[in-house]
MARVO-187830 format. One record per atom (N, C-alpha, C): x, y, z; residue in one letter. Coordinates in steps of 0.1 Angstrom, whole numbers, plus 5000, padded with zeros to 4 digits. Layout:
residues N
XYZa;...
//
This chain:
residues 108
787308203529m;786408103524m;786208103508m;786208223503l;786108243488l;787308183482l;788508193487k;789708143481k;789507983480k;789107923491t;788907783491t;788007723481t;786807813480l;785807763470l;786507763456l;787207873453l;787807893440l;788807793437l;789707753447v;790807653446v;789907513443v;788907483450i;788207343447i;787507353433i;787007473429a;786307473415a;787407463404a;788607533407v;789807513398v;790207363397v;790107303408g;790507173409g;789707073402g;788507093402f;787507003395f;787307043380f;787707163376l;787507203363l;788207113352l;789407073354p;789906983344p;789306843342p;788706783354s;787906663352s;786706693346s;786006783349l;784706823343l;785006843327l;785906923323i;786306923309i;786606793303i;787406713309s;787606573303s;786406483303s;785506493311l;784206413311l;783306463300l;783306593297w;782506653287w;783206613272w;784506613272v;785206573258v;784906423257v;784906343267i;784706193266i;783306183261i;782406243266h;780906233262h;780806273247h;781306383243k;781106423230k;781806323220k;783106283223t;783706183215t;782906053213t;782306003224h;781405873225h;780305903216h;779506013216l;778406043208l;778806053193l;780006113190r;780406133177r;780705993171r;781405903178s;781905783173s;780605683171s;779605703180r;778305623179r;777705663166r;777605803163l;777005843151l;777705803138l;779005793139r;779805763127r;779605603124r;779605523135l;779305383134l;777905353127l;777005433132r;775605403127r;775505453112r;776205573109q;776205603095q;776905493086q;778005433091a;778805333084a;778005213081a;777105173092a;776305063091a;775205083081a;774705213080m;773605233070m;774205243056m;775405303055n;776105293041n;776405153037n;776705073046f;777204933042f;776004853038f;774904873045s;773704783042s;773104833028s;773204963026s;772705003013s;773604953002s;774904943003v;775804892993v;775504742992v;775304673002q;775104533001q;773804502993q;772804572996q;771404552990q;771604562975q;772304672970g;772504702957g;773304602950g;774304542956q;775104432951q;774304302949q;773704272961n;772904142959n;771804132949n;771304242947v;770104252936v;770704222922v;771904292918s;772504292905s;773104152902s;773804092914s;774403972911s;773603842911s;772403862917v;771503742918v;770503722906v;770303842899e;769303842890e;769403732878e;770603732874g;771003652861g;770803502862g;771503432872d;771503292872d;771003222885d;770003292892r;769303232903r;768203142899r;768203022906y;767102932904y;766802862915y;765702792917y;765202722929y;765502562927y;766102512937l;766302362937l;765402312948l;764602212946e;763702152955e;764402092967e;764102132979g;764702072991g;765902152995g;766402252987v;767702332990v;767302472992v;766502502982g;766102662983g;766702722969g;766902862970y;767402942959y;769002932959y;769502912947l;770902892945l;771302982933l;772603022934i;773003102922i;774303032918i;774503032904g;775702982898g;775302842891g;776402772886d;776402652879d;776502542890d;775302472891i;775402362902i;776402252899i;776502222885s;777402112881s;778902142884s;779302262888c;780702292890c;781102242904c;782302192905k;782902142917k;783002242928k;783202362924f;783402472934f;782202562939f;780902522933n;779802592936n;779502592951n;779202702956a;779002712972a;777502662976a;776702642966r;775202592969r;774602682978r;774702802976s;774202912984s;773403012976s;772603082982g;771903202974g;772503322974g;773703342982y;774403462983y;775803462975y;776403342974i;777703342969i;777803232959i;778403252946r;778403152937r;779503042940r;780803072942c;781702972945c;782803032953c;783802942957a;785002992966a;786003052956a;786003022942v;787103062935v;786703192929v;785503202924n;785003322917n;783603372922n;783503422934p;782303452941p;781403552933p;781903652927d;781203752920d;781003732906d;781903672898g;781803662884g;780803562879g;780603562868p;779703472860p;780303332859p;779403242859c;780003102857c;780303062842c;779703122833n;779903112818n;781303152815n;782103062810g;783503092807g;784503112818g;784103052829c;785003062841c;786202962839c;787403002840r;788602922838r;788802822848r;788202832860h;788202742871h;787202642872h;786302632862y;785302532862y;785902382862y;785202312871e;785502162871e;784202092873e;784001992865s;782701912866s;782801832878s;781601812886k;781601732897k;781701582895k;781201552883g;781101392879g;782401342876g;783201402868l;784601342864l;785701442870l;786401382880p;787601462886p;788701502874p;789001632875g;789901672866g;789401722852g;788201692849s;787701722836s;787501872835s;787701942824q;787502082821q;786402112813q;785702222815k;784702262806k;785202332795k;784702282782t;785202352770t;784302462767t;784802572763v;784102692761v;784102722746v;
//
């Protein structure tokens, strides 16, 4: 009888160890994802504050915008300036094109 119980216990031992390892791995990956999300959100908050401070303005009926609204590539958003130069300043941008006259370039 004791030999039978020992064989059954030895038979279940690998599956119990496997379940324990899977559980620990799941907890570890959940913790790493949570830490990555916290780090990403703190980085995003720091970037948004510094990039928006300089040229943010309010347009009636649209909301807060950043960048030069007269540029053809302006995203008309409060988070991104344009498709060509999303982070950089609009002053002196070599991709600037006026919306009014197609093909006209801004002289710096």
